[in-house]
C-alpha positions, 0 to 999 in steps of 0.5 A, spaced: 327 070 806 324 073 812 325 078 817 329 073 822 334 071 817 335 079 816 336 080 823 342 075 823 346 079 819 344 086 819 349 091 823 346 098 824 342 097 831 337 102 830 335 097 824 335 091 828 331 094 833 326 096 828 326 089 825 324 086 832 318 090 832 316 089 825 317 081 826 311 082 832 306 086 827 301 083 822 301 084 815 308 086 815 312 087 808 319 088 807 324 089 801 331 088 803 338 088 798 345 091 798 345 097 793 350 102 791 348 109 794 351 115 791 352 122 795 348 128 792 353 133 794 360 129 794 358 123 790 361 118 795 359 111 793 357 107 799 355 099 798 350 098 803 344 094 805 337 097 803 331 096 808 324 098 808 319 095 812 311 096 812 306 094 817 298 096 818 300 102 822 307 104 820 313 104 816 321 104 816 326 105 811 334 105 814 338 111 812 345 113 812 350 119 812 355 120 807 362 118 810 366 123 806 361 130 807 356 127 813 350 129 808 344 125 808 345 119 803 339 118 798 333 114 801 334 109 796 340 106 793 341 106 785 338 100 782 335 101 775 337 109 775 344 107 772 341 105 765 348 107 762 352 103 767 357 109 768 358 113 774 362 120 775 368 118 779 367 121 786 374 123 787 376 127 781 369 128 778 372 127 771 373 120 770 368 115 769 366 108 773 363 102 770 358 099 774 356 092 774 350 089 778 351 082 780 347 077 784 349 071 789 346 065 788 347 060 793 
């Protein structure tokens, strides 16, 4: 995958503008994948893209605000942090939710 293919589906305008800038820079590296963000305040769950780009002169990481409480979501989504495969329910905070990670293959 390259930055031009990410630009085709990436929705947030700030990220799209940053992708265009990084496409013209030398020595750019990036990470991009969908992940599960968990609000540290209200435990709202957001499944969205993570985008990190780095060049010789600058870096960019996308960010999200919680749709429930408007707090800033964590910088990175959960990936390896969910070792048990279980999260607290964001609504009742008492029940547990099973987490299953998957991968799409074309």
